[in-house]
C-alpha positions, -999 to 999 in steps of 0.1 A, spaced: 0 0 0 11 36 -6 22 55 25 -4 81 16 -35 65 1 -52 87 -26 -21 108 -27 9 111 -49 31 79 -53 65 77 -38 92 92 -60 128 79 -63 149 100 -86 181 78 -85 180 40 -82 195 11 -100 171 -15 -114 181 -44 -136 168 -39 -172 153 -74 -171 130 -65 -142 97 -84 -144 62 -70 -140 57 -87 -106 89 -71 -94 77 -37 -105 43 -44 -88 63 -50 -56 75 -14 -57 39 -4 -45 34 21 -73 66 41 -67 79 62 -96 116 54 -101 142 71 -123 163 41 -131 199 50 -139 223 27 -157 260 21 -152 273 11 -187 264 17 -223 254 -20 -226 230 -18 -197 215 14 -211 210 -2 -245 190 -30 -229 171 -8 -206 160 17 -232 141 -9 -252 116 -11 -223 84 9 -220 72 12 -184 46 36 -170 62 41 -136 99 38 -145 121 63 -164 152 46 -178 185 64 -181 216 62 -202 247 62 -181 284 58 -180 294 54 -143 327 71 -136 339 43 -112 333 15 -137 363 12 -160 345 -9 -185 318 17 -189 344 45 -196 362 22 -221 329 14 -239 317 50 -242 315 65 -276 300 100 -283 280 88 -313 264 59 -295 256 81 -265 240 107 -287 218 80 -302 205 70 -268 193 106 -262 166 101 -288 152 73 -266 153 88 -231 151 121 -213 174 109 -184 211 109 -184 225 89 -155 245 78 -138 274 99 -150 300 122 -133 333 120 -116 346 96 -89 377 95 -66 386 61 -81 403 60 -114 418 85 -138 404 120 -134 416 128 -169 397 100 -184 366 106 -164 367 143 -172 371 136 -209 341 113 -210 319 136 -189 329 166 -211 317 147 -242 285 137 -224 278 173 -214 285 184 -250 260 158 -262 234 170 -237 238 207 -247 204 221 -258 188 186 -254 156 182 -234 171 159 -207 179 159 -170 212 146 -158 219 126 -125 255 134 -116 279 114 -93 306 134 -75 320 112 -48 355 125 -38 356 149 -67 330 176 -61 354 204 -68 364 192 -103 328 184 -110 317 220 -101 345 234 -123 333 213 -152 297 222 -148 306 259 -146 322 257 -180 295 233 -195 262 245 -179 229 227 -183 195 235 -168 188 199 -160 215 192 -135 207 169 -105 236 163 -81 232 128 -67 242 123 -30 261 156 -30 284 161 0 305 191 -12 316 218 12 300 251 18 317 269 -11 308 240 -35 273 239 -22 268 276 -28 283 273 -62 259 244 -71 229 264 -57 238 295 -77 241 275 -109 205 263 -105 213 227 -97 189 203 -80 200 177 -54 188 142 -50 191 132 -14 187 101 7 182 89 42 220 82 47 229 118 44 235 137 76 210 162 89 235 190 84 237 183 47 200 180 43 192 211 62 216 233 43 201 225 9 171 245 -3 139 224 0 127 237 -33 157 221 -50 154 187 -34 145 154 -50 144 120 -32 165 90 -40 175 56 -26 205 48 -47 192 12 -44 208 -14 -42 243 1 -39 237 16 -5 210 -5 11 228 -6 44 235 31 45 201 43 34 180 16 49 161 13 16 149 -23 11 137 -15 -24 136 13 -50 111 39 -40 114 33 -2 117 70 6 94 72 37 123 75 62 137 104 41 103 121 40 99 118 77 133 133 85 128 162 61 94 168 76 110 171 111 138 193 98 113 217 81 85 215 107 60 201 83 44 167 74 57 138 53 28 143 30 38 179 23 74 169 17 63 143 -9 41 170 -26 71 193 -26 93 167 -42 67 163 -70 65 201 -74 102 203 -77 102 176 -103 75 195 -122 96 227 -121 128 210 -133 111 190 -161 92 220 -173 122 242 -176 142 215 -194 113 206 -217 114 171 -203 78 170 -189 63 160 -223 89 132 -226 79 115 -194 55 85 -193 20 100 -193 11 89 -157 43 104 -143 37 137 -162 2 138 -149 12 133 -112 38 161 -116 12 184 -130 -13 176 -102 12 182 -74 
């Protein structure tokens, strides 16, 4: 059952779901809307053949997966943008060559320029270099996934108009210092099940409760705020019309 009957469904803007997920497995998500990011071009190619009403599949090149970086080609990546409005997971990571990761991400940002897409960006251990790259390659659809940059980097990200996908593993200090009108929920399932406590994609109730306490409101209002934020982001990026119809309708109703 949904946490809030007759209300908006749970929203998860960054989770990993196998592209061969079955209908019963999707049903087990209890109606949650999930933005399913991919790690490699091969995974994305498989995922983008699907058509699901509550899942948005992304095209990704995870910076911490050497095989993904090696398999990346700008031409193939540009082709996937005709099939999806979500780029993710992409970014920079403390593991591996910064030069290679930066080269791949620069080409991804070039491909995304002027495209109606949103981008879920990884920055673990390299928030500074990521901010520098986004400053020189701006895009209105930036979502910073699990962002733990310092005060200066956080201010830089806010000023550039970025959104932030946050989860229950993040400290209260990080959650409280990000503008509520720029927040989107995530689980990062299954990579961080122990840290986030998420037993499945879409399990964002603990996050909603914590944010409600931090902002002196209710979990229901936090969920509605998430959907309003998604509407604002997808409207300004011209992504709203590319979402599955039920998801677009929920965003509009929020």
